[in-house]
Every structure is written in structure tokens, then in C-alpha cells.
C-alpha positions as a Markdown table, in Angstrom:
| # | Residue | x | y | z |
|---|---|---|---|---|
| 1 | Met | -23.7 | 12.6 | -7.9 |
| 2 | Ala | -20.7 | 10.9 | -6.1 |
| 3 | Leu | -17.3 | 11.4 | -7.4 |
| 4 | Lys | -16.8 | 7.7 | -8.2 |
| 5 | Asp | -20.1 | 7.6 | -10.2 |
| 6 | Arg | -19.1 | 10.7 | -12.0 |
| 7 | Leu | -15.8 | 9.3 | -12.9 |
| 8 | Val | -17.4 | 6.1 | -14.1 |
| 9 | Thr | -19.8 | 8.1 | -16.3 |
| 10 | Glu | -17.1 | 10.2 | -17.8 |
| 11 | Gly | -15.0 | 7.1 | -18.4 |
| 12 | Met | -17.8 | 5.5 | -20.3 |
| 13 | Lys | -18.2 | 8.7 | -22.4 |
| 14 | Leu | -14.4 | 8.6 | -23.2 |
| 15 | Ala | -14.6 | 4.9 | -24.0 |
| 16 | Ala | -17.4 | 5.5 | -26.5 |
| 17 | Asn | -15.3 | 8.2 | -28.4 |
| 18 | Pro | -13.9 | 6.7 | -31.6 |
| 19 | Asn | -10.5 | 8.3 | -31.1 |
| 20 | Val | -10.1 | 7.0 | -27.6 |
| 21 | Ala | -11.1 | 3.6 | -28.8 |
| 22 | Lys | -8.4 | 3.8 | -31.5 |
| 23 | Leu | -5.8 | 5.1 | -29.0 |
| 24 | Met | -6.7 | 2.2 | -26.5 |
| 25 | Gln | -5.8 | -0.4 | -29.4 |
| 26 | Asp | -2.2 | 1.1 | -29.5 |
| 27 | Glu | 0.0 | -1.3 | -27.6 |
| 28 | Arg | 2.5 | 1.5 | -26.7 |
| 29 | Phe | -0.3 | 3.7 | -25.3 |
| 30 | Met | -1.6 | 0.8 | -23.1 |
| 31 | Arg | 1.9 | 0.1 | -21.6 |
| 32 | Leu | 2.3 | 3.8 | -20.8 |
| 33 | Phe | -1.2 | 3.8 | -19.4 |
| 34 | Met | -0.5 | 0.7 | -17.1 |
| 35 | Thr | 2.7 | 2.1 | -16.1 |
| 36 | Ala | 1.2 | 5.4 | -15.0 |
| 37 | Met | -1.6 | 3.5 | -13.1 |
| 38 | Ser | 1.1 | 1.6 | -11.1 |
| 39 | Val | 3.1 | 4.6 | -10.0 |
| 40 | Pro | 1.2 | 5.3 | -6.8 |
| 41 | Gly | 1.9 | 1.9 | -5.4 |
| 42 | Arg | 5.4 | 2.1 | -6.4 |
| 43 | Val | 5.9 | 5.3 | -4.7 |
| 44 | Ser | 4.2 | 4.1 | -1.6 |
| 45 | Ser | 6.5 | 1.0 | -1.4 |
| 46 | Phe | 9.6 | 3.1 | -2.2 |
| 47 | Thr | 8.5 | 5.5 | 0.6 |
| 48 | Ala | 8.1 | 2.6 | 3.1 |
| 49 | Glu | 11.5 | 1.1 | 2.1 |
| 50 | Gln | 13.2 | 4.3 | 2.6 |
| 51 | Lys | 11.6 | 4.9 | 6.0 |
| 52 | Glu | 12.7 | 1.4 | 7.0 |
| 53 | Thr | 16.3 | 2.1 | 5.7 |
| 54 | Phe | 16.3 | 5.5 | 7.5 |
| 55 | Ala | 15.1 | 4.0 | 10.7 |
| 56 | Lys | 17.8 | 1.2 | 10.7 |
| 57 | Ala | 20.5 | 3.7 | 9.9 |
| 58 | Met | 19.5 | 5.9 | 12.9 |
| 59 | Gly | 19.2 | 2.9 | 15.3 |
| 60 | Leu | 15.4 | 3.4 | 15.5 |
| 61 | Ala | 12.8 | 0.7 | 15.6 |
| 62 | Thr | 10.3 | 0.4 | 12.8 |
| 63 | Val | 6.6 | 0.2 | 13.3 |
| 64 | Glu | 6.7 | -3.6 | 12.5 |
| 65 | Glu | 9.5 | -4.2 | 15.1 |
| 66 | Val | 7.5 | -2.1 | 17.8 |
| 67 | Arg | 4.4 | -4.3 | 17.1 |
| 68 | Asp | 6.4 | -7.4 | 17.4 |
| 69 | Leu | 7.9 | -6.4 | 20.6 |
| 70 | Lys | 4.6 | -5.5 | 22.0 |
| 71 | Arg | 3.3 | -9.0 | 21.1 |
| 72 | Thr | 6.4 | -10.5 | 22.8 |
| 73 | Val | 5.9 | -8.4 | 26.0 |
| 74 | Ala | 2.3 | -9.3 | 26.2 |
| 75 | Ser | 3.0 | -13.1 | 25.7 |
| 76 | Leu | 5.6 | -12.9 | 28.4 |
| 77 | Glu | 3.3 | -11.1 | 30.7 |
| 78 | Arg | 0.6 | -13.8 | 30.2 |
| 79 | Glu | 3.2 | -16.6 | 31.0 |
| 80 | Leu | 4.4 | -14.7 | 34.0 |
| 81 | Ala | 0.8 | -14.5 | 35.3 |
| 82 | Arg | 0.2 | -18.2 | 34.7 |
| 83 | Leu | 3.4 | -19.1 | 36.5 |
| 84 | Arg | 2.5 | -17.0 | 39.5 |
| 85 | Arg | -1.0 | -18.7 | 39.5 |
| 86 | Glu | 0.5 | -22.1 | 39.5 |
| 87 | Gly | 3.3 | -21.3 | 42.1 |
């Protein structure tokens, strides 16, 4: 059985438990649960922001800036090739 299938099965068992059902009706618990579920995304975005801040402070290019520069260089190379063909 795959991990995802097993998690779904165990989750369904928990949901059928009357104690868990009662807990799920508690607004405070649900707020806590939803906050806990959003933590990985928040950590990821925080880390990305920190990396960008560090790169700027150290005078380094970020991944996005390098990607943009590559696009610009490729565009200029295409334009130069076109001008050479016309001239």
C-alpha cells in the first residue's frame, strides 16, 4: 500500500472516531490545525525571502535575475543575428 493511500485510510479511521469528531468541532483546535498546516509554506517563502535579501546584501544575483539576464542575452543574440543577415 502506498504511503498516500495509507495516510488516507488512517485519516478516515481517525475521522470516524467520536473523540476526534468532537475535537474537529472545536473552533480553537481547527484554527490551530490550519495554522500548523500552513507552516511549511510560510517557512519556504520566508527562506526564499531571506536568500534574496542575503544575495542583495552581498551584491550577488538571484536566480530570477540570472534567468532574466539569460533571456535578455538570448534576445540580443537573436537580434544581432537578424541584423547580420539583413546587412
